[in-house]
Structures are given as structure tokens and as C-alpha cells.
C-alpha positions as CSV (number, residue, x, y, z in Angstrom):
1,M,90.5,35.6,363.8
2,R,91.9,35.1,360.4
3,K,88.3,35.3,359.0
4,A,87.7,38.6,360.9
5,L,91.0,40.0,359.5
6,L,90.2,38.9,356.0
7,S,86.7,40.4,356.3
8,T,88.1,43.7,357.4
9,V,90.7,43.8,354.6
10,M,87.9,43.0,352.1
11,V,85.8,45.8,353.4
12,V,88.7,48.2,353.2
13,V,89.5,47.1,349.6
14,V,85.9,47.5,348.5
15,L,85.6,50.9,350.0
16,A,88.9,52.0,348.5
17,A,87.8,50.8,345.1
18,C,84.5,52.7,345.4
19,K,86.2,55.9,346.4
20,S,86.2,58.4,343.6
21,T,88.3,61.6,343.3
22,P,86.0,64.5,344.0
23,E,85.7,67.0,341.2
24,V,87.1,70.4,342.1
25,E,84.8,73.1,341.0
26,K,86.4,76.0,339.2
27,P,85.8,79.3,341.0
28,A,83.2,81.6,339.5
29,G,84.7,84.1,337.1
30,V,84.6,87.8,338.1
31,E,83.6,90.2,335.5
32,E,84.7,93.8,335.6
33,R,81.8,96.2,335.0
34,T,81.6,99.9,335.1
35,P,78.2,101.4,335.3
36,T,77.0,103.3,332.3
37,P,74.3,105.9,332.8
38,P,71.1,105.5,330.9
39,A,70.8,107.3,327.6
40,A,68.7,110.4,327.3
41,T,65.2,109.8,325.8
42,P,65.0,110.8,322.1
43,S,62.2,113.3,322.7
44,G,61.8,116.5,324.6
45,P,64.4,118.9,325.8
46,A,67.0,116.2,326.4
47,A,67.1,115.5,322.7
48,Q,69.0,118.7,322.3
49,P,72.7,118.1,322.5
50,V,74.3,119.4,325.6
51,P,77.0,121.8,324.4
52,S,80.4,121.6,326.0
53,M,82.4,124.6,327.1
54,G,84.3,126.0,324.1
55,A,84.3,128.7,321.5
56,E,80.5,128.9,321.5
57,G,80.5,130.2,325.1
58,D,79.0,128.9,328.3
59,P,76.1,126.4,327.8
60,L,74.9,127.1,331.3
61,K,74.1,130.7,330.3
62,D,72.8,130.0,326.8
63,P,69.0,130.6,327.0
64,K,68.6,128.1,324.1
65,S,70.2,125.3,326.0
66,V,68.3,122.9,328.2
67,L,71.0,123.7,330.8
68,S,69.5,127.2,331.3
69,K,66.5,125.5,333.0
70,R,67.6,125.3,336.6
71,S,64.4,124.4,338.5
72,V,62.5,121.2,339.0
73,Y,58.9,121.4,340.3
74,F,57.0,119.0,342.5
75,D,53.5,117.9,343.3
76,F,52.0,118.8,346.6
77,D,53.6,116.9,349.5
78,S,55.9,114.9,347.1
79,D,59.6,114.5,346.4
80,A,59.1,112.5,343.2
81,I,60.7,114.0,340.1
82,K,58.0,114.4,337.6
83,P,58.5,112.9,334.1
84,E,58.4,116.3,332.4
85,F,61.5,117.3,334.3
86,V,63.6,114.2,333.6
87,P,65.2,115.6,330.4
88,V,66.4,118.7,332.4
89,V,67.8,116.5,335.1
90,E,69.5,114.2,332.5
91,A,71.1,117.2,330.8
92,H,72.5,118.6,334.1
93,A,73.8,115.1,335.0
94,K,75.5,114.9,331.6
95,Y,77.1,118.3,332.1
96,L,78.4,117.3,335.6
97,R,79.7,114.0,334.1
98,E,81.6,115.9,331.4
99,H,82.8,118.7,333.7
100,R,84.1,116.9,336.8
101,S,85.3,120.2,338.4
102,A,81.8,121.7,338.3
103,K,80.0,122.0,341.6
104,M,76.3,122.3,342.1
105,L,74.1,123.4,345.1
106,I,70.6,122.1,345.1
107,Q,68.2,124.2,347.1
108,G,65.0,122.3,348.1
109,N,61.9,124.5,348.6
110,A,58.3,124.0,349.8
111,D,55.2,126.1,349.7
112,E,53.9,127.9,352.7
113,R,51.5,125.2,353.8
114,G,52.6,123.0,356.6
115,T,54.7,123.7,359.6
116,R,58.2,125.3,359.3
117,E,59.8,122.1,360.5
118,Y,57.8,119.9,358.1
119,N,58.6,122.2,355.1
120,I,62.3,122.1,356.0
121,G,62.2,118.3,355.9
122,L,60.2,118.2,352.7
123,G,62.6,120.6,351.0
124,Q,65.5,118.4,352.1
125,R,63.8,115.3,350.8
126,R,63.3,117.0,347.4
127,A,66.9,118.2,347.2
128,D,68.2,114.8,348.2
129,A,65.9,113.1,345.5
130,L,67.3,115.3,342.8
131,R,70.9,114.8,344.1
132,K,70.4,111.0,344.1
133,R,69.1,111.1,340.5
134,L,72.0,113.2,339.3
135,V,74.5,110.8,340.9
136,L,72.7,107.8,339.4
137,L,73.1,109.4,336.0
138,G,76.9,109.9,336.5
139,A,77.6,112.9,338.6
140,T,79.8,112.4,341.6
141,D,78.8,112.9,345.3
142,S,81.5,115.4,345.7
143,Q,80.1,117.6,343.0
144,I,76.7,118.1,344.6
145,E,75.5,119.6,347.8
146,S,71.8,119.6,348.8
147,V,70.2,121.9,351.3
148,S,66.6,122.8,352.3
149,L,65.2,126.3,352.4
150,G,61.8,125.1,353.3
151,E,59.3,127.9,352.7
152,E,61.9,130.7,353.3
153,K,62.6,131.5,349.6
154,P,59.3,131.8,347.8
155,V,59.2,133.0,344.2
156,C,55.5,133.8,344.5
157,S,53.6,135.2,347.5
158,E,50.0,134.7,346.4
159,H,47.9,132.2,348.3
160,D,46.6,130.0,345.5
161,E,47.6,126.7,343.8
162,Q,49.4,128.3,340.9
163,C,51.6,130.2,343.2
164,W,52.2,127.3,345.6
165,W,53.2,125.2,342.6
166,K,56.0,127.7,341.7
167,N,57.3,127.5,345.3
168,R,57.4,123.6,345.4
169,R,60.7,123.3,343.6
170,D,64.4,122.5,343.6
171,D,66.8,125.1,342.3
172,M,70.1,123.9,340.8
173,L,72.9,126.5,341.3
174,Y,76.5,126.2,340.0
175,A,79.5,127.4,341.9
176,G,81.7,130.0,340.5
177,R,79.0,131.6,338.3
178,G,77.7,134.1,340.8
179,E,74.8,131.7,341.7
180,Y,76.0,130.7,345.1
């Protein structure tokens, strides 16, 4: 019995000697990050500075300002913002970022082809795509409302591709400026 007790004590001593103190891992650090919108490209209309409200007047009404462009046009059956309209979108996003009290209504439109229901859905997808892009560039959700007019507000009534292209658009309207 004494041998069994001695063996047990030896095993306990050996195991105790082998036991190491576990290393406590430091918790991962948390880094505070605030998103910064991408910079405008150095070419095209976005290269023009977006004037702020001041003594010069209202940049939204200045025909020389990129902000005077209020429509984005789409390819047939698409809600993708075309590269040539990105500078216009970036300029409006910058304006909304710098003027947090500004409110915008985006009206999504479609040409006459397709059913009324389909065109309402397509117009909404287009308006939502533009809204999402503006928010990604720094505007806030509360500044922008998007609606679809479908084919109900055409700017051209001919039945050809040039006319249909003019009707496949989003219109950006600002509140308090007699636009909506």
C-alpha cells in the first residue's frame, strides 16, 4: 500500500511540475474608423469644384455648375449607372454631404416598352440604385426619397430609340426649390 501511495504521490508531483501557466491572450484592439467617401475622378464634369451656397448664388441653379445636371440616363432594361454619369452623381452626393438640410426626390422613369407594372418596378430599381450610390458617397438616408413614375412622365413621345433613351432616366429634384 505504501508503494501505491508513493506511486500516486510521484505521479501527482510529476504532473504538477509539468503544468505550465497558460498564456492569456490579449484581446484584439478595436480601431475606430469613419468611412470616407471616394474622391471624385480628376477628369470630366466632377473635376469642376462644387460651389457652396454663398455670395455667388445658388449652385443648383447655376447653368455652369455640374449640379445643374439633374438627370441620369440608363440603358434598356438596366438600372446600372453608366460611367459617364458618375461625375454628376458624385457632385450631387458632395452637395448633399455639405448641405445636410438639403432634401432630394429621385424620380425613376422608364420608356413605354414593357407592361405598366414592369415599368413601375424598373423605375423604382433605377431610383433606388441612384439613391444607394448617393448614400455610399456620403449623403444620408433621410435626405433622399426615391419613387417610380414608370412610363407616366415621358419627356419625349416619339416611338424610336433616341426618344426611348430620353425617357429611361432618373430625375433628381431638390425640395424647397419649386421642384417638388
